[in-house]
C-alpha positions in Angstrom: 10.5 -4.5 12.6 8.3 -1.5 13.3 7.1 -0.6 16.8 3.9 -2.7 17.2 2.6 -0.7 20.1 2.9 2.4 17.9 1.0 0.7 15.2 -1.7 -0.4 17.6 -2.0 3.2 18.9 -2.2 4.5 15.3 -5.0 2.0 14.5 -7.0 3.0 17.6 -6.7 6.7 16.9 -7.5 6.3 13.2 -10.6 4.1 13.8 -11.9 6.4 16.6 -11.5 9.5 14.3 -13.1 7.8 11.3 -16.2 6.4 13.1 -16.9 9.7 14.9 -18.7 8.0 17.8 -18.6 5.1 20.2 -18.0 1.6 19.0 -16.5 -1.8 20.0 -12.9 -2.2 21.2 -10.6 -1.5 18.3 -7.9 -3.9 19.7 -9.1 -7.2 18.3 -9.3 -5.7 14.8 -5.7 -4.4 15.1 -4.4 -7.7 16.3 -6.0 -9.6 13.3 -4.5 -7.1 10.9 -1.1 -7.2 12.5 -1.1 -11.0 12.4 -1.9 -10.9 8.7 0.8 -8.4 7.9 3.3 -10.6 9.8 2.6 -13.8 7.9 5.9 -15.7 7.3 5.5 -16.0 3.5 5.6 -12.2 3.2 9.0 -10.7 2.3 8.1 -7.2 1.0 4.4 -6.8 1.9 5.2 -6.9 5.6 4.7 -4.8 8.7 7.6 -2.6 7.6 5.7 -1.9 4.3 2.5 -1.1 6.3 4.4 1.3 8.6 6.1 2.9 5.6 2.8 3.5 3.8 1.2 5.0 6.9 4.2 7.4 7.3 3.8 8.4 3.6 0.1 9.0 4.1 1.0 11.3 7.0 3.2 13.2 4.6 0.4 13.5 2.1 -2.5 13.9 4.5 -3.2 17.5 3.7 -3.8 16.5 0.0 -6.5 14.0 0.9 -10.2 14.9 1.5 -10.6 12.2 4.1 -7.1 11.3 5.5 -8.4 9.0 8.2 -10.2 6.9 5.6 -7.0 6.8 3.5 -5.2 5.6 6.6 -7.7 2.8 7.1 -7.3 1.8 3.5 -3.6 1.6 4.0 -4.2 -0.8 6.8 -6.3 -3.0 4.6 -4.7 -2.6 1.2 -2.6 -5.8 1.5 -4.3 -7.4 4.4 -4.8 -10.4 2.3 -1.7 -11.2 0.3 -0.6 -14.4 -1.5 2.0 -13.8 -4.2 0.6 -16.7 -6.2 -2.9 -15.2 -6.4 -4.3 -12.3 -8.4 -7.3 -11.4 -6.3 -5.5 -10.1 -3.2 -6.8 -6.5 -3.5 -10.4 -7.7 -4.0 -10.2 -10.1 -1.0 -8.6 -7.3 1.1 -11.4 -4.9 0.1 -14.0 -7.6 1.0 -12.4 -8.0 4.4 -12.7 -4.2 5.0 -16.3 -4.4 4.0 -16.9 -7.1 6.6 -14.8 -5.8 9.4 -15.3 -2.0 9.4 -19.1 -1.9 9.9 -18.7 -4.4 12.8 -16.0 -2.0 14.2 -18.4 0.9 14.1 -17.6 2.6 10.8 -20.6 4.0 8.8 -21.7 2.6 5.4 -20.4 5.4 3.3 -17.0 5.5 5.0 -16.7 1.7 4.7 -17.5 1.9 1.0 -14.8 4.6 0.5 -12.2 2.5 2.2 -13.0 -0.5 0.1 -12.9 1.6 -3.1 -9.5 2.9 -2.2 -8.2 -0.7 -1.5 -9.4 -1.8 -4.9 -7.7 1.2 -6.5 -4.3 -0.2 -5.6 -4.8 -2.8 -8.3 -4.0 -0.1 -10.9 -2.7 2.8 -8.9 -4.6 5.0 -11.5 -7.0 7.3 -9.6 -9.2 9.7 -11.5 -8.1 13.4 -11.7 -9.4 15.1 -8.5 -9.7 11.8 -6.5 -7.5 13.2 -3.7 -8.0 10.2 -1.4 -7.0 7.9 -4.2 -4.1 10.0 -5.2 -2.8 10.1 -1.6 -3.1 6.3 -1.1 -1.6 5.4 -4.4 1.3 7.8 -4.0 2.0 6.5 -0.5 2.0 2.9 -1.7 4.4 3.7 -4.6 6.7 5.9 -2.6 9.0 2.8 -2.1 10.0 3.3 -5.8 11.7 6.6 -4.8 14.1 5.2 -2.2 17.8 5.7 -2.3 19.7 3.1 -4.3 20.3 0.8 -1.3 16.7 1.1 -0.2 15.4 0.4 -3.7 17.8 -2.6 -4.1 16.4 -4.0 -0.8 12.9 -3.6 -2.1 13.6 -5.3 -5.4 15.3 -8.2 -3.6 12.4 -8.6 -1.2 10.0 -8.7 -4.2 12.1 -11.4 -5.8 12.1 -13.4 -2.5 8.3 -13.3 -2.4 8.3 -14.8 -5.8 11.0 -17.4 -5.1 8.7 -20.1 -6.5 8.9 -18.5 -10.0 11.9 -19.6 -12.2 14.5 -16.9 -12.9 13.7 -16.4 -16.6 10.0 -16.2 -16.0 10.5 -13.7 -13.2 12.8 -11.5 -15.3 10.2 -11.4 -18.1 7.3 -10.7 -15.7 9.2 -8.1 -13.6 10.4 -6.3 -16.8 6.9 -6.1 -18.0 5.8 -4.5 -14.8 8.6 -2.0 -14.9 7.9 -1.0 -18.5 4.2 -0.6 -17.6 5.2 1.8 -14.8 7.7 3.7 -16.9 5.1 4.1 -19.6 2.7 6.0 -17.3 2.7 9.7 -17.9 3.0 10.2 -14.2 3.8 7.8 -11.4 2.8 10.2 -8.7 -0.4 12.4 -8.6 0.0 14.5 -5.5 2.1 17.7 -5.8 4.5 16.4 -3.2 4.9 13.0 -4.9 5.5 14.7 -8.3 8.1 17.0 -6.8 9.9 14.7 -4.4 9.5 11.2 -5.7 8.9 11.1 -9.5 12.4 11.6 -10.9 14.1 9.3 -8.4 11.5 6.6 -8.9 11.9 6.7 -12.7 15.7 6.5 -12.3 15.4 3.5 -10.0 12.9 1.7 -12.3 15.1 2.3 -15.3 18.2 1.0 -13.5 16.4 -2.2 -12.5 15.1 -2.7 -16.0 18.6 -2.4 -17.4 19.9 -4.9 -14.8 17.2 -7.4 -15.8 18.3 -7.1 -19.4 21.9 -8.0 -18.7 
């Protein structure tokens, strides 16, 4: 479990920097988001995942044009999450569009956060979209963990989809892995390409081979 006080501090600092002026108390918005990320049905898309993505955004912040907006997008990118639904990203983006103007963020900044959240459907930012590249790389960085970390990630994903029968899960998961491996690049930032790409592909290939056995 990550340090919740640290996450609250991060939220307050990020929102204050992004809105560049006075606004309402950030605390209620943080509490709602933290409660969503702590929902009991989540096994991978948890507070630990949120904290990890925020740390990865810190690593990639120099690449992003608007790192504070990338951080806000990280907070919202899985705010709404149900493993049996396909519209999670859209509903998360819509939540950002409702909450952030109320929290004091400008129209253009809110639109950018929502765009970034929607981008996590495909993890396929356009060339030169440095905000999108930073967020997508941060979200996919879990693929580049060491073997134990990756195994824990894969097990948590399976647990989230416990309602899916084994054979159907294997087929669906294998399709996702093949789709990722078919991408010319998993990571778009220079750091991600150098530090994460090779290890992520090795992990994906290993999991796919295990699913075939």
